[in-house]
N, C-alpha and C positions, 0 to 999 in steps of 0.2 A: 564260690562267690558267686557275685556280681553285684553291683550297685551304680542305678538310674538315676541322678541325678539333674533338678533343673537348679535352673536361678536366673527372675526375673523381675528388671525392671527400669527405672529412670536409665537414660545415660550420663555418667559425672556422678552416677550415686557403685562405680565399684564393684562393676555384677562380675563380670572379662577380669581381671585384678583376683573375687573368688576364685572359680572359675578354671582361669591360669592356680590360682594358687593348691587348688584342693585336685586337679590331676597331678604337678608338677609333688605333691610329698606322698602321694597315692607311689607314685614312682619310683624315686629313694626309698619306701621300703619296699619298696619289694615287688609293686604292687603291676599289673599293666594298666595304665590308664589314658581314654580321648579324651581332650575339648572341647568345643566345634561349636563358637559365638556364629551371634546372631545379628545384625543390628542395624540397623534403618544410614538413612544419606548424614542423622544428624551427628560429631558427636555427645553433645550434650542436650539433654533433655530429652529427645526422641527416648523408641522406647530401646533395648535392650537385652535381649538372655540368651544364655549360653547353656550347653548339653554336657554331660561329665559323664559316662558311665572307667569307674572302678571294675575291676572283675583281678582273680587270683588264676584267671588262666586269656590267653589272645583271642580280643574283642574281634569283628569280622565284619561289624556292623557302624558305622555311630548314630542309625538313628531309634529311636520308641519314642510309640505316643506314650505314655502312663510314664511317674520317673515314684522312683518310692522317698523320695526326698524333696520337697517343694522349699526354695524360700525365694518370698516374695517380696522386693522394698515398695511394692505403688500397685495399690489402687485399681490400674487399667492389666500389671499383670497379673493382678488376682483373676479382674475379668478372665483373662485369658485366656491360661492354668490352671484355675482353684479347681477342676472338676477331671484337671488330669494326674492321679495323683491315685498308686497300683489303694487297695486295699491294707489294709497296712502299714502302710503309711505316713510318711510326717508334712506335714505343713507347717514351717514356719513364717511367722506374716509378719508386717512391721505394723504394725498401728500402734505407733505415731501421727501415719497420712492413713491406715485405714479402718478408721472408729467400730464398725460395729468386728461384733465378736466372730468370729473366723468357724461352723461347726459343718465337719462336714462329715456324716454315717460314715465308718469302719477307716477313719483315717486319724492317726492322732493331732490332734492342732496346738501351735506353738504362738502368741502373741509374743513380739518383740515386742514396746519399744527402743526401737532402733537411734532414730534418729535424736531422741532425748536424749537418752542417756550418751551418745557422741556427743550435744550437743552442751551436760552439764559434764566437760571432760574438754571443754572447750576446743576441738578438735572434727569437729562436722562430717568430716571427710572422711573418720572413723570408723563411720558408720555397718558400713560392710562386714566390718572389723568385731561389731560387736553381735550384728546376724551371725558371722563364723563364730563366734566361742560357743553364740546361744546353741549351736548346730552341737557343734563338739563337745560336745556339755550331752545332749540326746544318741549321739552315733558315736558311736564306740569305734572308728576306726582308723584314725588318726592317733599319731603318737603327740607327747607335745615339743619335743624336743625338733624332728621333724619338719613340723606349720612355721614353730620358729627359722628354726633354717631357712626352710621356702620364703618363711617372710623376708627376710635378709635381702634375699638370693633378686627378690624380687622388688625389694625396692634401690637394689643399689649404692655402690660408695654414698652417689649422690645426695639417698632420703636416709642413708644411716640412722641419718636427728631421728627419724624421724620413727623409730622401735620403740624408742617407752610408753608412746604414749599409741600404739599400734598392740603395745601387748595388753596394755594397758584393757585400752578394747574389748578384746579377749577374753580379761579377765570377765572386764564389765554386764559380760551376755554371755558367758559363763556363769555366773551367781545370778541375772535376770531368770532363768529358769530350776521349777522346784525338778 
């Protein structure tokens, strides 16, 4: 088993955290994982993306052209990476910011209004967890308890009070997908 995942959006949307969380959770489940961040000099507002590879065997290269799963948080990311999904792969996109329906031949496309759903929770900063919840529903790799433990790890003791709203965001995202 090998799974290639790319996550892309604006800096500040939680792209890197989402990727780190998936890689960490995979490792906690006894899988091999690599997480490779790519971003410009801007911390917030610039473009950011990361690549994650998960496998049950050692991974020898972090490089790939096409992903099995693509999580897109904004329009520029769709323009850049939208055609880089393997046949039969999954494309999750933020339909709050990408208004046109995305349809790619031989790719499963899922519209997730992640920004709107996060705003309905009155915490726009958990939009990435909404998207992650939708992803977790369709891609059966990760155990829920491992995702929660990984989330606790990345929140740390200083932000542990954010755990309930992040968990709610995961549930809202999960429920948003058929």
